[in-house]
N, C-alpha and C positions, 0 to 999 in steps of 0.2 A: 786417277786410275791404271795410268800409262797407255789408256786406249784414246781414239778420239772419233766423237761421233759427227756427222755434219746433218743438220737437220734444216732445210727447206721450209721455212713460216713465215709469220706475221704477225707482227704486234696485234692484238686484240681478236686473235683467228683462233683456229682448231687449232694451232699449233701451239699454246699457248698452254694447256694442260700438260702436253709434252714436255717443254719447258720446265715447267712445275714439276713433276716429276723429277726430269731429269737433274732438277737444283740438286732436289731433295735425298736424292742418291749420292750425289756427288761424281755423278759424270764429269769427264773433258768433252765438250759438245760446242761447233759454231753451229750459228744461223745466218744460211743464205735467205736472206729476206726476201719476199716475191708476195706483192701483194695481187693476187691471181683472180679477184671478181673486179680488178681494175680495168685491165686491159688484155689483148693478145702478146704486149711485151712481156709484160707480169707472167701472163702464162707459158709463155714462151724457155722464162728459165726454169722451169720445173721439168721440160719434156721430155730432157733426158735423162731423168730418175723416175720417171712416173708419166708414162703416154696420155693418162686424163689429165694432166697439165692443173693439178691441185694439190694443195698441202693441206696436212702435212706430209712429206715423205723424209723417212730418215735414212739414213747410209750408214750401214755398221762398219765399225773400223776394220772390218774383212773386206768392204765392196758389197756386200748384198743392200737390198733393200727394202724396206717394210714400208707401206701406204696403208692410210686409215687409222684415224685418232684412234681408234677402241682397239685395234689389233695391237697396236703401237706402246698404247699405254697396259695393256695387258701382256703384252711381251715382257716389258720391263717392271711390273709387277712380279712376274715368274721367273725372272730372269736375275734378280737382285734379292731375293726374298729376305736377307736382313735388313734390308730398308722397312719390311711391313708394311707394304703400300698397296696388297690384295690379298686374300683369303688362298692359302696353296689349296690344290685339287683335293683334298681328302677334309675339309674344312668345310664344316654344316652350312657357312654361307658364302661356299662358294656357287651352288646354283643361281642364288639370288644376284651374286654380284657379275656372273656370265650374263643373266635376264636384263639388267639396267645396264649394262655396259653396250649391248648390243641394240639396246634400246633406243637410246640419245640416238644414235647416228640414222638409225631405220623411219622412226618417227618423228625427231624433231631437227637433226644438225643435215637431212637429206632437205628440207624446204628451202634453206639457203640457197641451193645450187638453183631453185628455181625463183626465189626472190630477187638474187642478186642480177641477173636477168632476164627479168619476164618476157622480153621477146622472144628469147624460145620458146617459148610454147604457144603464146597468142601472139606474135607478131609485133608489128608496132602500132595497134591500135590503141591510144592512152586508154581508153574507160574500161578496155578488157586487162591490160596492165593492171589500173588499179584494182580493179576488183579480186585479180588473182593475189594481190598482195595482202588484200585485207584479208580473204581466207586464208592463206596461209599464215598468217599474223596469227588470225585465232584460233587453227589449227594446232600450233604451236602452243599457245597457250592451252589448249584442252590436255592435249599429251601431258605437259604438267602437272596439270589439275589429276587426271589416273594415277600419273606415277605416286602421286604426295597421297593418293588414297590408296596406294598398294603397298607404302615401302613404309615403316614402322622405326626413324631412325633412333639412335642412343643419342650417346656425344653427336658423331658421324652418320652418315647415312647407314653405313651396315653395323653397329653396334657402337664401342667404343674406341676404336680404330682407325685413324686417319687412313685412308685407300685412294685407290686413282680414281674412283667414281666419283667422290667430291672431288677433288681438284676438275675434273671432268662436267660437274655439272654448275660447279660454283663459275666457271668460265661462261659454259653456254646459257645460264640463267641471267645474263649481261647484256644477250644480245637480244633483238627483236621478240618478244614487245617489253624488255628489261626490265629491270629489278621489282617496280612498282606494282607491275603485273603478275609476274613472278610471286613476288611476295601473295599479292590475291589468291591467287591459284593454287599457289604449293606453299601455305604456310610452316607446315614442317619442316619441309627440308629448307625454306628460307630460314630458321635459324641457322642450320648448319652450314649453309655458305657464307652467312655472315661470321662465323667461327672460321672458317676455312681461308676467308678475307684476311683474317685479323691475327694468322699465326704468325710467330714471331721469328719464323723461318724463311718465311717467304716475303717479308712488307719490302723489301729492297728489288726482289723480284718483281713483286708487282706494280711497285710504282714505277721501272723503266718498261717493264713488257702491257700492263693493263693497268692503265693508272685508273684511282678511283674518283679523279673528282671531273669524271665525263659523263659522272651517274647522274638522274633526273631527280 
């Protein structure tokens, strides 16, 4: 489209649904790989565009930076309505779209900041770290259960149209406690994410950025 975006991200991370959306829209973008959960060097790669040193961070063609996966996904859906990746502001589905697009980062994604480096909250006590990781795993599973009980999917989560919410859940559901537990807790949404996994337009993309052979 004549404009290039720069995305700071990593394979298998929260940048993947953003990359998937940009792929479906047909945008020209490049990814600067920054595996920020590994060490300070990786986090420093992002510092120039995001003081939080977290991914994803999207630099727009004009130089403006967007952070936060949900915000980026909503912005993409709104900015490229021809791709039909999100309900418009006057669509009856808009309220639930915003609800669940906010729920995922607030209730689920936020748990991974804790899990990735548990010493941030409980120091070097190995027993406390293990208990924190156990409790956050159960919290994530419970949040998926709650979401599944409150949503009525069609072919996709908001009805018959694919949206960035589907991409978001399809990726986040593969993180801890992984798809087997996700399916047990959220059977209705599990049917949808398997449909997203199988989208022909994303088969090459998934193989490169989040291959399925690592599934349990």
